[in-house]
N, C-alpha and C positions, 0 to 999 in steps of 0.2 A: 848897320846899314841895309846890309844886301839883303837881309830877312824882310824888309818891310818894303823894299822896291822891286823886286821879282813877279813880275806876272805871270799868272799861268800861262798864257801863251809862249813864253818863255822857256817854260819848262819841257811843256810839252814838244816845241820844235827843238829842242835841245835832245829829247828821246827819240825825237824821229831822226835826230842823226846819227845817234848811236847806233839804234837799229838797224840802220839802212843797210843792203837795198829791203831789206823786210820790214814791214811795218812794225809797229810797237805792239805787243800781244794784246788781244784783248783783255782789258781789266786791268792793266799792270799800272796804269798812272795812278790807279785808286788804290791797288793793291801797297805801293811802295809809301802811298804817304808824303807827298812832298813839303805838306806845312810841317810835319814832324822834323823833315832831312834838313829844313831850312831857318829850325829852329838853331840861335845862336849855340848854344850847348852845344848842340849837335854837330854842326860846322867846327867848333874848337874841337871837339872829339874826334875828327874826322882829320881834320887839320893833324893833328897830333901822330894820329895813326899811321898816316901817310908819309911825313917828314921822314923815317928811315926807311920806308916802304923797300926802295932801290936797293940799300945797302944790305938789309935785312936776304932780300933773294939772291944777292951777290955773296952772301954769305952760305945757304942754304944751297946753291946751286953746284958747286962741288960734290956736294953727298947726294945727288941725284942717282947717281951710279950705284951708290949701295943699295939701295932701293931693291927688293928681292919680289917682289909682288907684278902682275903683268901690269901694264900703262898703256893705255889705248889714249892717243891725243888728237879730238876731234877739233877741226878748226876752221871757220870761215875766211874764202881768201877775200872777201872784203872785206874783213873785220878789220878797223885801221884803230882799235881802242886797245886791244891788244895783239901785239904783231905775235907772229909764230916765232920769228927769230929771235926775240927776247926773252921767251919765259919757253915754250915747251921745247924747241930742238935742245936746248942744254939738259934735258931731261936725258941724253944719250942714245945711241944705237938701238938698246934695247925694247925701246918703246914702236908702238902700231901708231903712224901716222896715218890719219884721214883728213883729208882737206875739201872740202866742201868749196867749189870752183860756184865765186860769183855769190857767195854767202856771206852774210854778216855777224853781227853776234849772237843772236839768237837762235842761226838754222839749226846748231844740234840737237836743241831741247826743242825746239818746234818740231823738225823731223823726228823725235821719238816719240811724240806725242804724250809724254808723262806729265810738262807742265801744265800748270792752271795756277793764273791769278785771282783769288778772292778772298 
């Protein structure tokens, strides 16, 4: 039922909240294809993948210290979707942390100038 009743304005408003305080990148809405995302089969597949996500992260986290490659974590302090403490800091003291104060979810990508949605 959700797929039949979610208006485009709701999707755009949600994207605005996710990327805040930065704007949604130009072309992102068209790139990610909300019509495809909201298909029943896509919603079902996403629910199955996310059902065990936290348990999977908890299982992997103790092994982060075994990684033998340079790791730099860039995180926007205003990103409330994925908290720095929940994921990145579990990677251990070998990581370099760069926190972009006042930045949201898209800040690390926007700052690099390397992303493009088309």
